[in-house]
N, C-alpha and C positions, 0 to 999 in steps of 0.2 A: 143864802143860796138855798133854794128848795129843789129837791130831787124827787120825782114821782115815778114810781115803777108801775106801769099800767098792767100789762099782761105778762104773767110769769111763763117762763119756758124751762124745760128740764135742763139741768147742768149749766145754768147760766153763770158765767164767770163774774168776778168782781168787776165793777166798772171804774174807769179812771176818767175824771173830769178835770180838764185844764181850765183854770180860772183866767179872767182877763181884767184889765183895768187897775191892777195893783201896782204899787211902787216897788220895783225890783230890789231896791236897797233897804227896804223896811221889813221888819219882822212882824208876822201876823200870828194870832192865836185862833185856831178853828175849834169851835165848840158845837157839839150836837145838842140842839135846843130841845127838839121833840122828834118823835118818830111814831108811826102807827103800829110799831112792833114792840112797844115797851112791855117788858115782862114784870111780874110782881116782884117788888123789892128793888127794882132797878131805878136809879135816879133818872130824872128827865133830862137834866143838863150834864153833859160830861165832855171834858176836853178830848179832842181827837188828835190834833196836831199843832205844832208850833214850827213855823218855817218862814223863810224869806219869801217875799213876793215873787222873786224870780223862780224859785222852786215850785211854788203853787201854780205859776203860769206855764212853766215848761214841763215839769214832771206830773203835775196835777195832784188831785186829791182822790184817794181810793174810796169808793163807795162800796161797802160790803154787800154781799149777796143778800137779797131780800126774798123772803118766802111768802108766796101767796100773791094774789092779784091786788092791784090798787093800793100798794104800800107807798108811804112817803116818809121823807126825813127832811128836817130843816136844820141848816147849819148857820151859825153866827160867826162872821169873820171880822175880828177886831185887830186894829194895829196895836202892837206892843210898844209901850213908851220906854 
């Protein structure tokens, strides 16, 4: 999943994105693969969440506040075996 934050606004809250097309009974691992805001010394791939498909489709995934215009983040969503 790719999230692109185009134009920044002051006091923007975290965004919550509900995913679709997942199996509600399977568990998924969500990993942040890359971001345009990576700071020095921070790893590029980091686990963000592990949840059932039903949780990701109903409660969603929280995308933290991004600072600056034209920021992006790429998440990899893999089924846990």
